[in-house]
C-alpha positions in Angstrom: 0.0 0.0 0.0 1.4 3.3 -1.1 0.6 6.5 0.9 0.1 9.7 -1.1 1.5 12.9 0.3 -1.1 15.4 1.5 -1.9 18.4 -0.7 -3.8 21.4 0.4 -6.7 22.4 -1.8 -6.5 26.0 -2.9 -9.3 28.0 -1.3 -9.6 31.7 -1.9 -10.8 34.2 0.7 -14.1 34.6 -1.2 -14.7 30.9 -1.1 -14.7 30.8 2.8 -18.0 30.8 4.7 -19.2 33.9 6.5 -17.8 34.3 10.0 -21.0 34.9 11.9 -19.3 35.2 15.3 -17.0 37.9 13.9 -19.9 39.7 12.3 -21.9 39.6 15.6 -18.9 40.8 17.5 -18.5 43.8 15.2 -22.2 44.7 15.5 -22.1 44.5 19.4 -18.9 46.5 19.4 -20.5 49.3 17.3 -23.6 49.2 19.5 -21.5 49.4 22.7 -19.5 52.3 21.4 -22.7 54.2 20.5 -24.2 53.4 23.9 -21.1 54.5 25.8 -20.9 57.7 23.7 -24.6 58.6 24.5 -24.0 57.9 28.2 -20.9 60.2 28.1 -22.9 62.9 26.3 -25.6 62.6 28.9 -23.1 62.9 31.7 -21.6 66.0 30.1 -25.0 67.6 30.0 -25.6 66.8 33.6 -22.1 68.1 34.5 -22.7 71.3 32.6 -26.0 71.8 34.5 -24.3 71.2 37.8 -21.5 73.7 36.9 -24.0 76.3 35.8 -25.8 75.9 39.2 -22.6 76.3 41.1 -21.6 79.3 39.1 -25.0 80.9 39.7 -24.9 80.2 43.4 -21.4 81.6 43.8 -22.3 84.7 41.8 -25.4 85.3 44.0 -23.3 84.8 47.1 -20.7 87.3 45.9 -23.4 89.9 45.2 -25.0 89.4 48.6 -21.7 89.6 50.4 -20.8 92.7 48.5 -24.1 94.4 49.2 -23.9 93.4 52.9 -20.4 94.9 53.2 -21.6 98.1 51.6 -24.5 98.3 54.0 -22.2 97.6 56.9 -19.8 100.4 55.7 -22.8 102.9 55.5 -23.9 101.9 59.0 -20.4 102.4 60.4 -20.2 105.8 58.7 -23.6 106.7 60.2 -22.5 105.7 63.7 -19.2 107.5 63.5 -20.8 110.8 62.5 
């Protein structure tokens, strides 16, 4: 009995079956990237709202302290005279 040497059959890339697992992985990857991007955008909107509230609160505080100091100065001037 004579054994023949093994020969690969030539198969081109277009002859291979579709890689469904790879295709599903790409789809889930795209979906995950879009989902994380929308969460990031939502967090940025919330962060900007928080920063605007802090800026507004500090601005009001500065105005109130400034007005209070001016009133105190006027009171001190009234008492001194």
